[in-house]
C-alpha positions as a Markdown table, in Angstrom:
| # | Residue | x | y | z |
|---|---|---|---|---|
| 1 | Met | 10.7 | -4.7 | -3.7 |
| 2 | Ile | 8.3 | -2.0 | -3.5 |
| 3 | Ile | 9.3 | 1.8 | -3.0 |
| 4 | Ser | 6.6 | 4.2 | -2.0 |
| 5 | Val | 6.8 | 7.6 | -3.9 |
| 6 | Arg | 4.9 | 10.7 | -4.1 |
| 7 | Ala | 2.6 | 10.4 | -7.2 |
| 8 | Asn | -0.9 | 11.1 | -8.2 |
| 9 | Leu | -3.0 | 8.2 | -9.5 |
| 10 | Asn | -5.0 | 10.5 | -11.8 |
| 11 | Glu | -1.9 | 11.7 | -13.4 |
| 12 | Ile | -0.4 | 8.1 | -13.8 |
| 13 | Phe | -3.7 | 7.0 | -15.4 |
| 14 | Glu | -3.8 | 10.1 | -17.7 |
| 15 | Gln | -0.3 | 10.0 | -18.8 |
| 16 | Gly | 0.4 | 6.2 | -18.8 |
| 17 | Arg | 4.2 | 5.5 | -19.8 |
| 18 | Lys | 4.9 | 9.1 | -20.2 |
| 19 | Phe | 4.3 | 9.8 | -16.5 |
| 20 | Lys | 7.6 | 11.2 | -15.1 |
| 21 | Trp | 8.6 | 8.5 | -12.3 |
| 22 | Val | 11.6 | 9.6 | -10.0 |
| 23 | Arg | 14.5 | 7.1 | -10.2 |
| 24 | Pro | 15.8 | 5.8 | -7.1 |
| 25 | Cys | 19.4 | 7.1 | -6.4 |
| 26 | Asn | 20.5 | 3.7 | -5.5 |
| 27 | Cys | 19.3 | 0.1 | -4.9 |
| 28 | Pro | 17.7 | -0.4 | -1.4 |
| 29 | Arg | 19.1 | -3.9 | -1.2 |
| 30 | Cys | 22.7 | -3.5 | -2.0 |
| 31 | Gly | 23.3 | 0.1 | -2.4 |
| 32 | Ser | 24.5 | 0.0 | -6.1 |
| 33 | Val | 23.8 | 3.3 | -8.0 |
| 34 | Arg | 23.5 | 1.3 | -11.3 |
| 35 | Leu | 19.7 | 1.0 | -11.7 |
| 36 | Trp | 18.3 | 0.0 | -15.1 |
| 37 | Gly | 14.7 | 0.8 | -16.3 |
| 38 | His | 12.8 | -2.6 | -16.1 |
| 39 | Gly | 9.6 | -1.6 | -17.8 |
| 40 | Phe | 6.2 | -1.2 | -16.4 |
| 41 | Val | 3.8 | -3.5 | -14.6 |
| 42 | Leu | 0.0 | -3.2 | -14.2 |
| 43 | Ala | -1.5 | -2.4 | -10.7 |
| 44 | Tyr | -5.1 | -2.2 | -9.8 |
| 45 | Phe | -6.6 | 0.6 | -7.5 |
| 46 | Asp | -10.0 | 1.2 | -6.3 |
| 47 | Gly | -11.6 | 3.8 | -8.5 |
| 48 | Phe | -10.0 | 3.1 | -11.8 |
| 49 | Phe | -11.6 | 0.7 | -14.3 |
| 50 | Gln | -8.3 | -0.5 | -15.8 |
| 51 | Gly | -4.7 | -1.3 | -14.5 |
| 52 | Leu | -2.3 | 1.5 | -14.0 |
| 53 | Leu | 1.3 | 1.3 | -15.3 |
| 54 | Leu | 3.8 | 1.5 | -12.4 |
| 55 | Arg | 7.5 | 2.0 | -13.2 |
| 56 | Arg | 10.0 | -0.8 | -12.4 |
| 57 | Phe | 13.9 | -0.8 | -12.1 |
| 58 | Arg | 16.3 | -3.5 | -11.9 |
| 59 | Cys | 19.7 | -3.5 | -10.1 |
| 60 | Pro | 22.2 | -5.5 | -12.2 |
| 61 | Asp | 24.5 | -6.1 | -9.1 |
| 62 | Cys | 22.0 | -7.9 | -6.9 |
| 63 | His | 19.2 | -8.6 | -9.5 |
| 64 | Cys | 16.8 | -6.8 | -7.3 |
| 65 | Ile | 13.5 | -5.8 | -9.1 |
| 66 | Ile | 12.1 | -2.4 | -7.6 |
| 67 | Arg | 8.4 | -1.4 | -8.3 |
| 68 | Met | 7.4 | 2.1 | -7.7 |
| 69 | Lys | 4.2 | 2.6 | -5.9 |
| 70 | Pro | 2.1 | 5.6 | -4.7 |
| 71 | Arg | 2.9 | 6.5 | -1.0 |
| 72 | Asn | -0.6 | 6.5 | 0.4 |
| 73 | Tyr | -1.2 | 2.8 | -0.6 |
| 74 | Phe | 0.0 | -0.3 | 1.4 |
| 75 | Pro | 1.9 | -2.7 | -0.8 |
| 76 | Arg | -0.3 | -5.2 | -2.4 |
| 77 | Phe | -3.5 | -3.3 | -1.4 |
| 78 | Arg | -5.9 | -1.5 | -3.9 |
| 79 | Ala | -7.5 | 0.7 | -1.5 |
| 80 | Gly | -5.7 | 3.7 | 0.0 |
| 81 | Ile | -4.6 | 3.9 | 3.5 |
| 82 | Ala | -7.1 | 6.6 | 4.3 |
| 83 | Lys | -9.9 | 4.8 | 2.8 |
| 84 | Ile | -9.2 | 1.5 | 4.9 |
| 85 | Arg | -8.9 | 3.7 | 8.1 |
| 86 | Ile | -12.3 | 5.5 | 7.4 |
| 87 | Ser | -13.9 | 1.9 | 6.8 |
| 88 | Leu | -12.7 | 0.6 | 10.0 |
| 89 | Ser | -13.7 | 3.7 | 11.9 |
| 90 | Ser | -17.1 | 3.6 | 10.3 |
| 91 | Arg | -17.7 | 0.1 | 11.5 |
| 92 | Leu | -16.4 | 0.6 | 14.9 |
| 93 | Tyr | -18.2 | 3.9 | 15.7 |
| 94 | Ser | -21.5 | 3.6 | 13.6 |
| 95 | Gly | -21.7 | -0.1 | 13.1 |
| 96 | Asn | -21.8 | 0.1 | 9.3 |
| 97 | Trp | -19.3 | -0.9 | 6.5 |
| 98 | Leu | -18.9 | 1.6 | 3.8 |
| 99 | Lys | -21.3 | 1.1 | 1.0 |
| 100 | Asp | -18.8 | 1.7 | -1.8 |
| 101 | Leu | -16.5 | -1.1 | -1.0 |
| 102 | Ser | -16.9 | -4.8 | -0.8 |
| 103 | Gly | -18.1 | -6.0 | 2.8 |
| 104 | Ser | -15.8 | -9.1 | 2.5 |
| 105 | Arg | -12.8 | -7.0 | 2.0 |
| 106 | Gln | -13.6 | -4.7 | 4.9 |
| 107 | Arg | -14.2 | -7.5 | 7.2 |
| 108 | His | -10.9 | -9.0 | 6.1 |
| 109 | Trp | -9.3 | -5.7 | 7.2 |
| 110 | Met | -11.0 | -5.8 | 10.7 |
| 111 | Thr | -10.2 | -9.2 | 11.2 |
| 112 | Ala | -6.3 | -8.7 | 10.3 |
| 113 | Leu | -6.4 | -5.5 | 12.4 |
| 114 | Lys | -7.7 | -7.2 | 15.5 |
| 115 | Arg | -5.3 | -10.2 | 15.2 |
| 116 | Lys | -2.5 | -7.8 | 14.7 |
| 117 | Thr | -3.5 | -5.6 | 17.6 |
| 118 | Ala | -3.8 | -8.5 | 20.0 |
| 119 | Ala | -0.4 | -9.7 | 18.8 |
| 120 | Phe | 1.4 | -6.4 | 19.3 |
| 121 | Phe | -0.7 | -4.5 | 22.2 |
| 122 | Gly | -3.0 | -7.1 | 23.8 |
| 123 | Cys | -6.7 | -7.7 | 23.5 |
| 124 | Ser | -7.8 | -4.5 | 25.3 |
| 125 | Ala | -6.0 | -2.1 | 23.0 |
| 126 | Glu | -8.1 | 0.6 | 21.1 |
| 127 | Leu | -8.3 | -0.6 | 17.3 |
| 128 | Ile | -8.1 | 2.7 | 15.7 |
| 129 | Glu | -5.1 | 3.9 | 17.9 |
| 130 | Ser | -3.6 | 0.7 | 17.1 |
| 131 | Phe | -3.9 | 1.1 | 13.5 |
| 132 | Asp | -2.1 | 4.4 | 13.7 |
| 133 | Arg | 0.7 | 3.1 | 16.0 |
| 134 | Leu | 1.3 | -0.1 | 13.6 |
| 135 | Ile | 1.8 | 2.4 | 10.9 |
| 136 | Lys | 4.4 | 4.2 | 12.9 |
| 137 | Met | 6.2 | 1.1 | 13.6 |
| 138 | Gly | 6.5 | 0.3 | 10.0 |
| 139 | Gln | 3.8 | -2.5 | 10.0 |
| 140 | Ile | 0.7 | -3.0 | 7.7 |
| 141 | Pro | -2.1 | -3.1 | 10.3 |
| 142 | Val | -4.6 | -4.8 | 8.0 |
| 143 | Ser | -2.2 | -7.5 | 6.7 |
| 144 | Arg | -2.6 | -11.1 | 7.9 |
| 145 | Ala | 1.2 | -11.4 | 8.3 |
| 146 | Ile | 2.6 | -10.8 | 11.9 |
C-alpha cells in the first residue's frame, strides 16, 4: 500500500536514511496503531541519477506493507503529476512533446488518458479537463487500469 506524504525529493536525496519520515498514526487497511519500521526501498524519479530511499512500515496485525511516497507523484510513476500534465498540454495545444522526456512514455500517457476519458466521460470530453476531473475522483488519469 502506498501513502502519499508531503516530502521534498531533494531533501530525501541529500539526507538518505536520515530523512525524517512521518509515521502513519494507524494502518490504512485494518486501523491498527501498532506499526513497525520495515526498512527502506529504492524508488526512481525523473531528475535523479540514482534511486532514492523511501521509508516502509509494516502492520503486525494484518501484515500490510506501507510505503511512503511524495504527494505530487502518482503511485508507480517516475514523473511528477505536474510534469505529466504539462507534457499532455504541450502535445494537445502546440503539437509537440516535451524534449526532456521520452516520447514513448509521453505517448503512453496520452493513450491511457484518451482511453480513460472515453470510459468515464465519453469520447467528446476535453482531455486536460478530464485529467483534472479524474484526479479529483481519485483515479490516475494516465494509468492503463480502468
